[in-house]
TORLO-778727 format. One record per residue (C-alpha): chain; x, y, z; residue in three letters. Coordinates in steps of 0.001 Angstrom, whole numbers. Layout:
% TORLO-778727
{A {X Y Z} ala}
...
END
This chain:
% TORLO-778727
{A {27876 -56788 -8406} met}
{A {27790 -56055 -4647} pro}
{A {24519 -55105 -2991} glu}
{A {26123 -52279 -991} ile}
{A {28886 -49811 -1859} ser}
{A {30579 -47942 1011} ile}
{A {32355 -44626 387} ile}
{A {34810 -43361 3021} ile}
{A {36352 -39932 2503} val}
{A {39722 -39434 4189} asn}
{A {41927 -36396 4696} trp}
{A {44972 -36908 6922} asn}
{A {42963 -39329 9038} gly}
{A {45377 -42247 9218} lys}
{A {45007 -42366 13017} his}
{A {41293 -43204 12598} phe}
{A {41540 -45757 9823} leu}
{A {42466 -48918 11714} glu}
{A {39346 -48705 13879} thr}
{A {37084 -47711 10989} cys}
{A {38283 -50306 8477} leu}
{A {38702 -53171 10953} glu}
{A {35015 -52692 11862} ala}
{A {34131 -53307 8211} leu}
{A {35999 -56605 8352} arg}
{A {33752 -57627 11249} gln}
{A {30462 -56988 9446} gln}
{A {28032 -59895 9470} thr}
{A {26682 -58827 6059} phe}
{A {29379 -59468 3464} arg}
{A {27976 -58486 67} asp}
{A {29621 -55079 -82} phe}
{A {32533 -53161 -1565} glu}
{A {34495 -50358 116} ser}
{A {36079 -47351 -1559} ile}
{A {38351 -44976 338} leu}
{A {38595 -41606 -1412} val}
{A {41722 -39829 -191} asp}
{A {41658 -36030 -359} asn}
{A {45373 -35477 -936} gly}
{A {46530 -36712 2490} ser}
{A {50155 -36161 3528} ala}
{A {50179 -38528 6535} asp}
{A {50730 -41846 4777} gly}
{A {47055 -42814 4746} ser}
{A {47142 -44225 1220} ile}
{A {50170 -46443 1804} glu}
{A {48781 -47620 5136} tyr}
{A {45449 -48736 3692} val}
{A {47008 -50425 670} arg}
{A {49374 -52353 2946} asp}
{A {47063 -53214 5850} gln}
{A {43635 -53339 4175} phe}
{A {44157 -54548 602} pro}
{A {40448 -55322 248} glu}
{A {39691 -51589 328} ile}
{A {39791 -49888 -3054} arg}
{A {41809 -46673 -2673} val}
{A {41001 -43691 -4870} met}
{A {43686 -41012 -4365} pro}
{A {42928 -37406 -5301} leu}
{A {45673 -34870 -5947} asp}
{A {44304 -32294 -3505} ser}
{A {41590 -31709 -930} asn}
{A {38496 -31152 -3071} val}
{A {36194 -31234 -44} gly}
{A {33810 -33796 1421} phe}
{A {31101 -33216 -1190} ala}
{A {33215 -33580 -4336} ala}
{A {35196 -36498 -2877} ala}
{A {32020 -38481 -2215} asn}
{A {30858 -37696 -5743} asn}
{A {34145 -39080 -7087} ala}
{A {33659 -42246 -5056} gly}
{A {30066 -42611 -6232} tyr}
{A {31266 -42645 -9837} ala}
{A {33189 -45849 -8998} gln}
{A {30357 -47594 -7108} cys}
{A {28245 -50431 -8420} ser}
{A {25941 -51244 -5468} gly}
{A {22181 -50687 -5335} ala}
{A {22679 -49076 -1924} leu}
{A {25264 -46304 -1569} ile}
{A {26527 -45917 1982} val}
{A {28580 -42951 3192} leu}
{A {30750 -43483 6264} leu}
{A {33017 -41049 8071} asn}
{A {36595 -42191 8653} asn}
{A {36300 -41315 12375} asp}
{A {33707 -44001 13095} thr}
{A {33410 -47582 14285} glu}
{A {30441 -49488 12897} ala}
{A {28698 -52144 14983} his}
{A {29199 -55633 13442} pro}
{A {25510 -55860 12457} ser}
{A {25420 -52337 10955} trp}
{A {25291 -53354 7285} leu}
{A {22989 -56285 8004} glu}
{A {20468 -53947 9633} glu}
{A {20751 -51512 6725} ile}
{A {20059 -54308 4263} his}
{A {17078 -55535 6282} lys}
{A {15619 -52031 6352} ala}
{A {16065 -51632 2601} ser}
{A {13964 -54746 1991} thr}
{A {11352 -53859 4615} lys}
{A {10798 -50167 3809} phe}
{A {10542 -50379 54} leu}
{A {9030 -46886 -284} ser}
{A {12010 -45257 1467} ala}
{A {14805 -43905 -714} ser}
{A {17324 -43181 2041} ser}
{A {18116 -44333 5570} phe}
{A {19592 -42658 8638} ala}
{A {21745 -44669 11035} cys}
{A {21883 -44380 14816} lys}
{A {25106 -42478 15512} met}
{A {26414 -42753 19071} met}
{A {29293 -40847 20659} tyr}
{A {32485 -42858 20380} phe}
{A {33588 -42083 23947} asp}
{A {30101 -42185 25503} asp}
{A {28414 -45164 23906} arg}
{A {25157 -44881 25809} ala}
{A {24529 -41380 24433} arg}
{A {23233 -40326 21033} leu}
{A {25090 -38184 18551} asp}
{A {22132 -38151 16152} asn}
{A {19344 -40289 14717} cys}
{A {19052 -38369 11496} gly}
{A {17845 -34790 11439} phe}
{A {14671 -32775 11202} gly}
{A {14260 -29479 9384} leu}
{A {12341 -26427 10546} thr}
{A {10265 -24158 8340} ser}
{A {13057 -21590 8672} ala}
{A {15502 -24025 7064} gly}
{A {17405 -24909 10244} leu}
{A {18427 -28457 11110} thr}
{A {17672 -30190 14392} met}
{A {19832 -33241 15150} asp}
{A {17358 -35807 16408} leu}
{A {18194 -37357 19762} gly}
{A {21331 -35238 20210} arg}
{A {22932 -35837 23625} asp}
{A {20068 -38013 24878} gln}
{A {20636 -41401 26450} leu}
{A {19705 -44197 24097} asp}
{A {16441 -45841 25053} gly}
{A {12912 -46828 23972} pro}
{A {12259 -43483 22276} ala}
{A {14988 -44307 19739} trp}
{A {14520 -48069 19420} ser}
{A {11973 -48078 16589} glu}
{A {12160 -46937 12953} pro}
{A {10579 -43626 12037} arg}
{A {10449 -41228 9140} lys}
{A {12955 -38375 9402} val}
{A {13783 -35496 7087} phe}
{A {17262 -36753 6293} gly}
{A {20378 -38682 7230} ala}
{A {23656 -37310 8577} cys}
{A {26361 -37761 5933} gly}
{A {28625 -39372 8518} gly}
{A {26622 -42613 8190} ala}
{A {23983 -42279 5494} ala}
{A {22394 -44715 3055} val}
{A {20891 -43818 -327} tyr}
{A {19238 -45999 -2921} arg}
{A {20898 -45622 -6291} arg}
{A {17524 -44777 -7859} lys}
{A {17253 -41683 -5646} met}
{A {20735 -40473 -6559} leu}
{A {20030 -41048 -10226} glu}
{A {16977 -38823 -9803} asp}
{A {18396 -35964 -7708} val}
{A {22184 -36357 -8042} gly}
{A {24635 -36700 -5166} leu}
{A {26254 -33726 -3445} phe}
{A {26507 -30171 -4693} asp}
{A {30309 -29666 -4857} pro}
{A {29892 -25943 -4170} asp}
{A {29236 -26862 -526} phe}
{A {32785 -28247 -74} phe}
{A {31968 -29420 3474} met}
{A {29007 -29286 5906} thr}
{A {25302 -29112 5022} tyr}
{A {25838 -31012 1776} glu}
{A {23847 -33862 3345} asp}
{A {21018 -31481 4297} val}
{A {20916 -30097 765} asp}
{A {20783 -33616 -700} leu}
{A {18010 -34693 1663} ser}
{A {16047 -31521 908} phe}
{A {16330 -32141 -2839} arg}
{A {15199 -35704 -2244} gly}
{A {12172 -34634 -215} gln}
{A {11162 -32122 -2899} leu}
{A {11109 -35024 -5360} arg}
{A {9075 -37239 -3019} gly}
{A {11910 -39419 -1667} his}
{A {11365 -40399 1972} glu}
{A {14019 -41151 4600} cys}
{A {13692 -43722 7408} val}
{A {15733 -43882 10616} phe}
{A {17057 -47426 11234} val}
{A {17354 -47811 14991} ala}
{A {19486 -50982 14933} gln}
{A {22062 -49689 12420} ala}
{A {24570 -48348 14958} val}
{A {27773 -46398 14329} val}
{A {30058 -44878 16990} tyr}
{A {31381 -41462 16010} his}
{A {34140 -39103 17142} his}
{A {31983 -35962 17044} tyr}
{A {33604 -33147 15009} arg}
{A {37018 -34740 15440} ala}
{A {38399 -32950 12376} thr}
{A {36321 -29787 12036} met}
{A {36837 -28747 15658} ala}
{A {40498 -28068 14817} lys}
{A {39511 -25367 12331} tyr}
{A {36786 -23250 14003} pro}
{A {36972 -20301 11589} ala}
{A {36814 -22540 8513} lys}
{A {33995 -24576 10018} gln}
{A {32053 -21403 10850} thr}
{A {32541 -19994 7359} phe}
{A {31322 -23081 5518} phe}
{A {28464 -23876 7896} ser}
{A {27158 -20317 7885} gln}
{A {27520 -19973 4138} arg}
{A {26050 -23362 3359} asn}
{A {23025 -23027 5630} ile}
{A {22019 -20108 3390} glu}
{A {22624 -22166 249} leu}
{A {20292 -24893 1523} val}
{A {17569 -22374 2378} tyr}
{A {17754 -20271 -777} leu}
{A {18014 -23245 -3144} lys}
{A {15346 -25496 -1716} asn}
{A {12757 -23673 385} met}
{A {9511 -22870 -1464} pro}
{A {8860 -19151 -1642} phe}
{A {5628 -19357 366} ser}
{A {7521 -20957 3267} leu}
{A {10300 -18362 3032} ile}
{A {7692 -15625 3514} leu}
{A {6055 -17554 6359} arg}
{A {9293 -18059 8302} ser}
{A {11131 -14833 7478} leu}
{A {10777 -13185 10952} pro}
{A {12122 -16293 12691} gln}
{A {14910 -16649 10168} arg}
{A {16022 -13056 10663} leu}
{A {15972 -13498 14443} leu}
{A {18133 -16589 14076} tyr}
{A {20602 -14690 11870} glu}
{A {20850 -11908 14430} leu}
{A {21485 -14413 17210} gly}
{A {24116 -16101 15067} gly}
{A {25961 -12829 14492} ala}
{A {26123 -12171 18219} val}
{A {27011 -15747 19117} tyr}
{A {29840 -16235 16638} phe}
{A {31276 -12823 17423} ser}
{A {31313 -13812 21087} lys}
{A {33124 -17049 20193} lys}
{A {35858 -15148 18328} gly}
{A {34874 -16210 14801} val}
{A {32663 -13267 13918} gly}
{A {34828 -12364 10907} thr}
{A {34293 -15820 9419} ala}
{A {30551 -15514 10050} tyr}
{A {30241 -12203 8193} phe}
{A {32523 -13358 5369} lys}
{A {30183 -16305 4874} ala}
{A {27157 -14046 4465} lys}
{A {29025 -11782 2014} val}
{A {30034 -14840 -3} glu}
{A {26364 -15811 -311} val}
{A {25600 -12441 -1893} leu}
{A {28462 -12910 -4359} lys}
{A {27213 -16280 -5574} ile}
{A {23495 -15476 -5345} leu}
{A {22927 -15590 -9156} pro}
{A {24188 -19183 -9362} ser}
{A {22098 -20142 -6302} ile}
{A {18951 -18732 -7888} leu}
{A {19678 -20590 -11120} lys}
{A {19822 -23871 -9229} lys}
{A {16702 -22872 -7318} arg}
{A {14676 -22401 -10502} arg}
{A {15523 -25905 -11638} ser}
{A {14733 -27482 -8265} leu}
{A {11420 -25687 -7769} gln}
{A {10292 -26473 -11301} thr}
{A {10972 -30176 -10771} gly}
{A {9467 -30462 -7308} arg}
{A {6783 -33121 -6835} lys}
{A {5365 -32245 -3401} ile}
{A {3306 -29259 -2306} ser}
{A {4444 -26603 138} ser}
{A {1766 -27759 2568} ser}
{A {3059 -31336 2478} his}
{A {6624 -30126 2992} leu}
{A {5492 -28067 5975} leu}
{A {3741 -31115 7442} ser}
{A {7010 -33109 7612} ile}
{A {9047 -30306 9177} met}
{A {9866 -29888 12867} val}
{A {6824 -28373 14582} arg}
{A {7848 -27965 18221} glu}
{A {9211 -24690 19546} asn}
{A {12651 -25076 17978} trp}
{A {13514 -21390 18314} leu}
{A {13360 -21414 22115} ser}
{A {15460 -24586 22116} glu}
{A {18128 -22888 20008} lys}
{A {18128 -19894 22334} leu}
{A {18460 -22113 25413} lys}
{A {21458 -23851 23889} lys}
{A {23021 -20544 22955} leu}
{A {22601 -19233 26501} cys}
{A {24010 -22464 27930} ser}
{A {27156 -22098 25838} ala}
{A {27459 -18463 26845} trp}
{A {27533 -19401 30524} arg}
{A {29615 -22586 30228} asp}
{A {32825 -22434 28179} pro}
{A {33362 -26192 28291} ser}
{A {33628 -28088 25031} arg}
{A {30475 -30044 25720} arg}
{A {28367 -26917 26238} ala}
{A {29727 -25332 23079} val}
{A {29043 -28541 21161} arg}
{A {25470 -28682 22384} asn}
{A {24837 -25035 21584} ala}
{A {26384 -25042 18124} his}
{A {23909 -23047 16105} leu}
{A {24026 -24828 12744} pro}
{A {23521 -28243 14395} ser}
END
């Protein structure tokens, strides 16, 4: 049985696969298996991988079931003690898996690990080093757009790992499950990390486990769809997982954020998708509350402990600064930096 199982979800991403899969061939740690779950691609991805990378196990799905459900399907075929998720639009450093394995033996109390994700085309700059969560249920990508340096060279506890390069111990997934398929795409990793934290599972950032990432290479092509799912799913995370006392505590800030989001997305031309997302939340609210009851009943940490591991700095002003920056500068980089859901 391999020590590590890697799941790669692919949807019409043949143009990324050579770089992604060749990097796995170069890994210094070799006790792993790789499963490519194909979400009904029509670009020849399946045939390409079977021909050029026969060591990769291909799991074809009939249609695009979304990132969440596809990873769940791959997990059902995994046998490793460590389950690693990897985006198809990445290139892993040769020592990536070796550093993950080292961390898993060093930080025995940690149940998940966040990798250091760098921009593919700007390899001195950080995409993210895991994420933090505010008391209002908003994510903050740690290190985003900063130059790599001493501040990000040591391990640290973080709230969760970005699903583009995330590591979970099997024991954690057996306890909390993998992704909620209702999310389809985006924020499924935040929801999973939140469920893990509620059950007492800690996450550690592994500074030497480096992956280079084409930031939003797929989602950027579908801005309305991306807005709909991100703005629907951010509500699902909040309503499912946040203890009621913290909802009351953060309600004014949350409402201010929602108002800013309505203005921002309307300005960007995807206001209809934004409002459709919020209406959809109301439609599925009964099922959200049912899941919430189960999660809150099974939670093992107190609200005060949860608050102590959340982002404490003035995150609201930072969000507003990014929003204003995007408003003034229409360039892709400014919009990326100001993206509200993070």
